[in-house]
Backbone as numpy.savetxt, mean C-alpha at the origin, in Angstrom:
# Nx Ny Nz CAx CAy CAz Cx Cy Cz
37.75 -15.00 -2.84 36.90 -13.83 -2.84 37.80 -12.59 -2.84
37.55 -11.65 -3.78 38.40 -10.47 -3.85 38.00 -9.45 -2.78
38.82 -8.43 -2.61 38.64 -7.43 -1.56 37.33 -6.66 -1.73
36.99 -6.31 -2.97 35.76 -5.56 -3.23 34.54 -6.37 -2.79
34.51 -7.65 -3.12 33.39 -8.50 -2.72 33.33 -8.67 -1.20
34.50 -8.77 -0.54 34.52 -8.88 0.92 33.97 -7.62 1.57
34.34 -6.45 1.02 33.85 -5.19 1.58 32.34 -5.07 1.38
31.88 -5.47 0.20 30.44 -5.44 -0.07 29.70 -6.37 0.87
30.26 -7.55 1.09 29.66 -8.54 1.99 29.59 -7.99 3.41
30.68 -7.37 3.87 30.69 -6.79 5.22 29.67 -5.67 5.34
29.59 -4.84 4.31 28.64 -3.73 4.33 27.20 -4.26 4.33
26.94 -5.31 3.55 25.61 -5.89 3.53 25.27 -6.47 4.90
26.21 -7.13 5.54 25.96 -7.72 6.85 25.69 -6.61 7.89
26.40 -5.49 7.78 26.16 -4.37 8.69 24.76 -3.80 8.46
24.37 -3.66 7.19 23.03 -3.15 6.87 21.94 -4.10 7.37
22.16 -5.39 7.23 21.20 -6.38 7.73 21.10 -6.28 9.25
22.22 -6.06 9.90 22.21 -5.89 11.36 21.40 -4.66 11.74
21.56 -3.56 11.01 20.79 -2.33 11.27 19.28 -2.58 11.07
18.94 -3.33 10.04 17.53 -3.64 9.75 16.95 -4.52 10.85
17.72 -5.49 11.32 17.26 -6.34 12.42 17.05 -5.51 13.69
17.90 -4.51 13.91 17.76 -3.64 15.08 16.44 -2.87 15.02
16.06 -2.42 13.83 14.78 -1.71 13.65 13.62 -2.64 14.01
13.69 -3.86 13.52 12.62 -4.84 13.77 12.55 -5.18 15.26
13.70 -5.42 15.88 13.73 -5.75 17.30 13.23 -4.59 18.16
13.60 -3.37 17.80 13.17 -2.20 18.55 11.66 -2.02 18.47
11.08 -2.26 17.31 9.63 -2.11 17.13 8.86 -3.10 18.00
9.45 -4.28 18.24 8.79 -5.29 19.07 8.63 -4.82 20.52
9.51 -3.93 20.97 9.49 -3.47 22.35 8.37 -2.47 22.61
7.93 -1.76 21.58 6.94 -0.71 21.75 5.53 -1.27 21.75
4.73 -0.73 22.63 3.33 -1.16 22.73 2.42 -0.25 21.91
2.98 0.77 21.27 2.22 1.70 20.44 1.58 0.95 19.27
0.31 1.21 19.03 -0.38 0.47 17.98 0.13 0.82 16.58
0.86 1.91 16.47 1.40 2.30 15.16 2.88 1.96 15.02
3.44 1.25 16.00 4.86 0.89 15.95 5.17 0.02 14.73
4.25 -0.85 14.37 4.44 -1.71 13.20 4.53 -0.86 11.93
3.66 0.13 11.83 3.67 0.99 10.64 4.96 1.80 10.60
5.38 2.33 11.74 6.64 3.07 11.79 7.81 2.16 11.45
7.79 0.94 11.96 8.85 -0.02 11.66 8.97 -0.23 10.15
7.84 -0.40 9.48 7.85 -0.64 8.05 8.34 0.58 7.28
7.98 1.77 7.76 8.47 3.01 7.14 9.98 3.10 7.32
10.46 2.80 8.53 11.90 2.84 8.79 12.66 1.80 7.98
12.07 0.63 7.78 12.70 -0.38 6.93 12.86 0.16 5.52
11.79 0.76 4.99 11.86 1.34 3.65 12.91 2.43 3.57
12.93 3.29 4.58 13.91 4.39 4.61 15.33 3.84 4.61
15.58 2.85 5.45 16.91 2.26 5.54 17.32 1.63 4.22
16.41 0.90 3.60 16.73 0.25 2.32 17.01 1.28 1.23
16.28 2.40 1.25 16.50 3.44 0.24 17.79 4.19 0.53
17.96 4.64 1.77 19.13 5.45 2.10 20.44 4.67 1.98
20.41 3.41 2.30 21.62 2.59 2.18 21.80 2.10 0.75
20.86 2.51 -0.12 20.88 2.11 -1.53 21.06 0.60 -1.65
20.27 -0.11 -0.87 20.40 -1.56 -0.77 20.28 -2.25 -2.13
19.26 -1.86 -2.88 19.06 -2.52 -4.18 20.16 -2.12 -5.15
20.55 -0.84 -5.12 21.56 -0.37 -6.05 22.92 -1.02 -5.76
23.27 -1.08 -4.47 24.58 -1.62 -4.10 24.66 -3.13 -4.20
23.62 -3.80 -3.78 23.69 -5.25 -3.67 22.84 -5.97 -4.71
22.24 -5.18 -5.59 21.41 -5.72 -6.66 20.23 -6.52 -6.11
19.52 -7.13 -6.99 18.32 -7.87 -6.59 18.69 -9.06 -5.70
19.84 -9.65 -5.94 20.24 -10.80 -5.14 20.38 -10.42 -3.67
20.85 -9.20 -3.41 20.99 -8.73 -2.04 19.65 -8.62 -1.34
18.64 -8.16 -2.07 17.31 -8.05 -1.49 16.73 -9.44 -1.21
17.00 -10.38 -2.11 16.57 -11.76 -1.88 17.28 -12.35 -0.66
18.56 -12.07 -0.54 19.32 -12.56 0.61 18.76 -11.96 1.90
18.50 -10.64 1.88 17.95 -9.96 3.05 16.60 -10.59 3.42
15.75 -10.78 2.44 14.44 -11.37 2.68 14.59 -12.76 3.30
15.47 -13.55 2.74 15.70 -14.91 3.25 16.19 -14.86 4.70
17.12 -13.98 4.97 17.68 -13.86 6.31 16.62 -13.40 7.32
15.81 -12.42 6.94 14.76 -11.93 7.83 13.68 -12.99 8.06
13.34 -13.74 7.02 12.34 -14.80 7.19 12.89 -15.91 8.09
14.17 -16.18 7.99 14.79 -17.19 8.83 14.69 -16.81 10.31
14.90 -15.52 10.59 14.90 -15.06 11.97 13.50 -14.70 12.48
12.69 -14.01 11.63 11.43 -13.44 12.10 10.17 -14.09 11.53
10.31 -14.91 10.53 9.13 -15.57 9.98 8.79 -15.11 8.57
7.71 -15.70 8.05 7.35 -15.53 6.64 6.92 -14.14 6.24
6.64 -13.26 7.17 6.15 -11.93 6.84 7.14 -11.04 6.12
8.38 -11.46 6.02 9.41 -10.60 5.44 9.80 -11.03 4.03
8.81 -11.42 3.27 9.06 -11.79 1.87 9.48 -10.56 1.09
10.03 -10.77 -0.07 10.57 -9.68 -0.88 9.48 -8.65 -1.25
8.26 -9.11 -1.48 7.17 -8.19 -1.81 6.92 -7.23 -0.67
7.04 -7.73 0.57 6.86 -6.88 1.74 7.95 -5.81 1.78
9.19 -6.21 1.53 10.30 -5.25 1.55 10.12 -4.18 0.47
9.64 -4.58 -0.69 9.38 -3.61 -1.75 8.25 -2.67 -1.36
7.23 -3.19 -0.66 6.15 -2.34 -0.15 6.68 -1.32 0.85
7.62 -1.73 1.69 8.21 -0.81 2.67 8.95 0.33 1.96
9.68 -0.01 0.91 10.39 1.00 0.13 9.39 1.96 -0.50
8.35 1.41 -1.08 7.29 2.20 -1.72 6.61 3.10 -0.68
6.34 2.58 0.49 5.72 3.33 1.58 6.58 4.52 1.97
7.87 4.29 2.13 8.78 5.38 2.50 8.79 6.48 1.43
8.81 6.08 0.19 8.87 7.06 -0.90 7.57 7.85 -1.04
6.42 7.21 -0.83 5.13 7.88 -1.02 4.67 8.66 0.21
5.17 8.32 1.38 4.77 9.00 2.61 6.02 9.48 3.36
6.75 10.44 2.79 8.01 10.87 3.41 7.82 11.57 4.76
6.63 12.09 5.04 6.35 12.80 6.29 5.95 11.88 7.43
5.82 10.59 7.18 5.24 9.69 8.17 5.93 9.77 9.53
7.25 9.75 9.56 7.94 9.73 10.86 7.73 11.03 11.62
7.61 12.15 10.92 7.34 13.43 11.60 5.93 13.42 12.18
4.96 12.91 11.42 3.59 12.82 11.91 3.54 11.90 13.13
4.30 10.82 13.09 4.35 9.87 14.21 4.94 10.55 15.44
6.02 11.29 15.23 6.69 11.97 16.35 5.79 13.05 16.95
4.99 13.71 16.12 4.09 14.76 16.60 2.78 14.20 17.15
2.66 12.88 17.16 1.46 12.19 17.67 0.20 12.58 16.90
0.38 12.86 15.61 -0.78 13.13 14.77 -1.55 11.83 14.57
-2.84 11.92 14.26 -3.59 10.68 13.99 -3.00 9.96 12.78
-2.86 8.66 12.91 -2.27 7.86 11.84 -3.16 6.67 11.54
-2.97 6.11 10.39 -3.68 4.90 9.99 -2.80 3.69 10.30
-3.39 2.53 10.20 -2.66 1.29 10.44 -1.89 0.87 9.18
-1.00 -0.09 9.34 -0.24 -0.61 8.20 -1.16 -1.16 7.11
-2.21 -1.93 7.42 -3.10 -2.39 6.34 -3.76 -1.23 5.57
-4.06 -0.13 6.26 -4.59 1.05 5.57 -3.57 1.57 4.55
-2.33 1.70 5.02 -1.29 2.23 4.13 -1.00 1.27 2.97
-1.12 -0.03 3.21 -0.95 -0.98 2.11 -1.99 -0.72 1.02
-3.20 -0.41 1.41 -4.25 -0.09 0.43 -3.94 1.23 -0.26
-3.48 2.21 0.48 -3.17 3.51 -0.11 -2.00 3.44 -1.09
-1.11 2.48 -0.90 0.01 2.31 -1.83 -0.47 1.94 -3.23
-1.69 1.42 -3.32 -2.24 1.02 -4.61 -2.86 2.19 -5.37
-2.98 3.34 -4.72 -3.54 4.54 -5.36 -2.36 5.31 -5.95
-2.30 5.39 -7.27 -1.12 5.97 -7.92 -1.10 7.49 -7.93
-2.26 8.12 -8.00 -2.33 9.57 -8.04 -2.12 10.15 -6.64
-1.18 11.07 -6.53 -0.82 11.63 -5.23 -1.99 12.37 -4.58
-2.74 13.15 -5.35 -3.88 13.89 -4.80 -4.95 12.93 -4.28
-5.23 11.90 -5.07 -6.23 10.92 -4.65 -5.78 10.19 -3.40
-4.52 9.80 -3.37 -3.99 9.07 -2.21 -4.12 9.92 -0.94
-3.74 11.21 -1.04 -3.84 12.11 0.10 -5.30 12.30 0.52
-6.20 12.37 -0.46 -7.62 12.53 -0.17 -8.17 11.31 0.57
-7.85 10.11 0.07 -8.31 8.89 0.74 -7.73 8.79 2.15
-6.47 9.14 2.31 -5.86 9.10 3.63 -6.58 10.05 4.58
-6.83 11.26 4.12 -7.52 12.26 4.94 -8.92 11.80 5.33
-9.68 11.28 4.36 -11.04 10.81 4.62 -11.03 9.63 5.59
-10.08 8.72 5.41 -10.00 7.56 6.29 -9.70 7.99 7.73
-8.87 9.02 7.88 -8.56 9.52 9.21 -9.77 10.23 9.83
-10.39 11.12 9.07 -11.51 11.91 9.58 -12.70 11.03 9.94
-13.05 10.12 9.04 -14.25 9.29 9.22 -13.96 7.94 9.88
-12.71 7.74 10.25 -12.27 6.50 10.91 -12.71 5.26 10.13
-12.41 5.29 8.82 -12.74 4.14 7.98 -11.91 2.94 8.40
-12.54 1.79 8.48 -11.76 0.57 8.65 -11.18 0.20 7.29
-10.37 -0.84 7.24 -9.70 -1.18 5.98 -10.69 -1.64 4.91
-11.76 -2.30 5.33 -12.76 -2.75 4.35 -13.43 -1.56 3.68
-13.75 -0.53 4.46 -14.39 0.66 3.91 -13.42 1.39 2.98
-12.19 1.54 3.40 -11.19 2.20 2.56 -11.01 1.43 1.25
-10.90 0.12 1.35 -10.72 -0.70 0.15 -11.92 -0.53 -0.79
-13.11 -0.58 -0.24 -14.31 -0.43 -1.06 -14.33 0.94 -1.73
-14.04 1.98 -0.99 -14.08 3.33 -1.55 -13.04 3.54 -2.65
-11.90 2.88 -2.52 -10.90 2.94 -3.59 -11.41 2.18 -4.81
-12.01 1.00 -4.57 -12.52 0.19 -5.68 -13.61 0.90 -6.49
-14.51 1.60 -5.81 -15.60 2.27 -6.51 -15.21 3.66 -7.00
-13.95 4.04 -6.78 -13.44 5.34 -7.21 -14.25 6.47 -6.58
-14.40 6.38 -5.28 -15.16 7.36 -4.51 -14.61 8.78 -4.69
-13.31 8.90 -4.87 -12.69 10.20 -5.11 -13.31 10.88 -6.32
-13.44 10.15 -7.41 -14.01 10.72 -8.64 -15.47 11.11 -8.43
-16.20 10.28 -7.72 -17.61 10.58 -7.45 -17.74 11.82 -6.58
-16.89 11.95 -5.59 -16.95 13.10 -4.68 -16.55 14.39 -5.37
-15.77 14.28 -6.41 -15.32 15.47 -7.14 -16.09 15.67 -8.44
-17.23 15.00 -8.55 -18.10 15.12 -9.73 -17.35 14.92 -11.04
-16.46 13.95 -11.02 -15.75 13.59 -12.24 -16.15 12.18 -12.59
-16.11 11.89 -13.86 -16.44 10.52 -14.25 -15.30 9.61 -13.83
-15.63 8.45 -13.27 -14.59 7.52 -12.85 -13.70 7.11 -14.01
-12.50 6.70 -13.69 -11.53 6.32 -14.71 -12.04 5.18 -15.58
-12.85 4.31 -14.99 -13.36 3.19 -15.78 -14.21 3.71 -16.94
-15.00 4.74 -16.67 -15.84 5.30 -17.73 -15.02 6.05 -18.76
-13.93 6.69 -18.32 -13.09 7.43 -19.25 -12.42 6.51 -20.27
-12.26 5.26 -19.92 -11.62 4.33 -20.84 -12.57 3.86 -21.94
-13.87 4.11 -21.77 -14.86 3.73 -22.78 -15.00 4.90 -23.76
-14.86 4.67 -25.06 -15.04 5.75 -26.03 -16.43 6.36 -25.88
-16.53 7.68 -26.06 -17.77 8.40 -25.81 -18.93 7.89 -26.66
-18.68 7.47 -27.92 -19.78 7.00 -28.75 -20.34 5.67 -28.27
-19.53 4.90 -27.51 -20.01 3.64 -26.95 -20.64 3.84 -25.58
-20.25 4.90 -24.90 -20.73 5.12 -23.55 -22.25 5.31 -23.51
-22.79 5.98 -24.52 -24.24 6.22 -24.57 -25.02 4.91 -24.67
-24.37 3.87 -25.19 -25.07 2.61 -25.39 -24.92 1.68 -24.17
-24.12 2.09 -23.19 -23.94 1.22 -22.03 -25.14 1.32 -21.10
-25.32 0.33 -20.27 -26.47 0.27 -19.38 -26.18 1.08 -18.13
-27.13 1.86 -17.70 -27.01 2.60 -16.46 -27.64 1.76 -15.36
-26.82 1.09 -14.59 -27.31 0.19 -13.56 -27.83 0.94 -12.34
-27.62 2.23 -12.30 -28.01 2.97 -11.11 -29.45 3.46 -11.15
-30.10 3.44 -12.28 -31.49 3.90 -12.31 -32.39 2.80 -11.76
-33.35 3.20 -10.95 -34.23 2.22 -10.32 -35.05 1.45 -11.35
-35.49 2.14 -12.39 -36.30 1.48 -13.41 -35.51 0.38 -14.08
-34.27 0.68 -14.39 -33.42 -0.32 -15.04 -33.18 -1.50 -14.11
-32.94 -1.23 -12.82 -32.75 -2.32 -11.86 -33.99 -3.21 -11.77
-35.17 -2.60 -11.80 -36.41 -3.38 -11.77 -36.56 -4.23 -13.02
-36.19 -3.67 -14.17 -36.27 -4.43 -15.43 -35.32 -5.63 -15.40
-34.11 -5.41 -14.90 -33.12 -6.48 -14.82 -33.62 -7.56 -13.86
-34.15 -7.14 -12.71 -34.65 -8.08 -11.72 -35.82 -8.88 -12.26
-36.76 -8.22 -12.93 -37.92 -8.95 -13.46 -37.51 -9.93 -14.58
-36.54 -9.54 -15.40 -36.04 -10.44 -16.44 -35.35 -11.64 -15.81
-34.61 -11.41 -14.73 -33.92 -12.48 -14.03 -34.93 -13.46 -13.42
-35.96 -12.91 -12.77 -36.98 -13.75 -12.15 -37.77 -14.53 -13.19
-38.03 -13.92 -14.34 -38.75 -14.60 -15.40 -37.93 -15.78 -15.93
-36.62 -15.58 -16.06 -35.74 -16.66 -16.52 -35.71 -17.81 -15.52
-35.82 -17.48 -14.23 -35.86 -18.53 -13.20 -37.15 -19.36 -13.33
-38.24 -18.71 -13.65 -39.54 -19.40 -13.78 -39.62 -20.26 -15.04
-38.88 -19.90 -16.07 -38.95 -20.65 -17.34 -38.27 -21.97 -17.28
């Protein structure tokens, strides 16, 4: 093994030790948001230490394997990538945590990571905090594109339909149409 590889190996082992310290420290806290902070700190550490850049994808796989060996299956590579994504999309999280601002749980943030538009993500986060949405409610509101409905914009799903075809689509929200669909369904059951 050459000197460069030995130095890289030593640096990777030091970084893994730092990451394990974050995980161990989070276990000591009884704060209900300690898990979310831990995941943010993991993402921050991986980004700041340029873990992927320095050690390539194999390093992330090694880290995942090592963490799963010590802490269990929850530290798969997808989880580590989510932590990195979380850190990048919510850079203020640690300041909000330190200021004891209201925060969401890790499952809430996992759902928010799926919202690509920054304005929409911030809006969903704000609404979830104000209205104390559980994760099921947040997930549902993201699925139905509640942001677009609240802002009187057509949902993205409708924007993907060409306008000349949109007029021919069925409006499932009108009561008359729902009654027609229901009566046709019941008639088919009787036949």
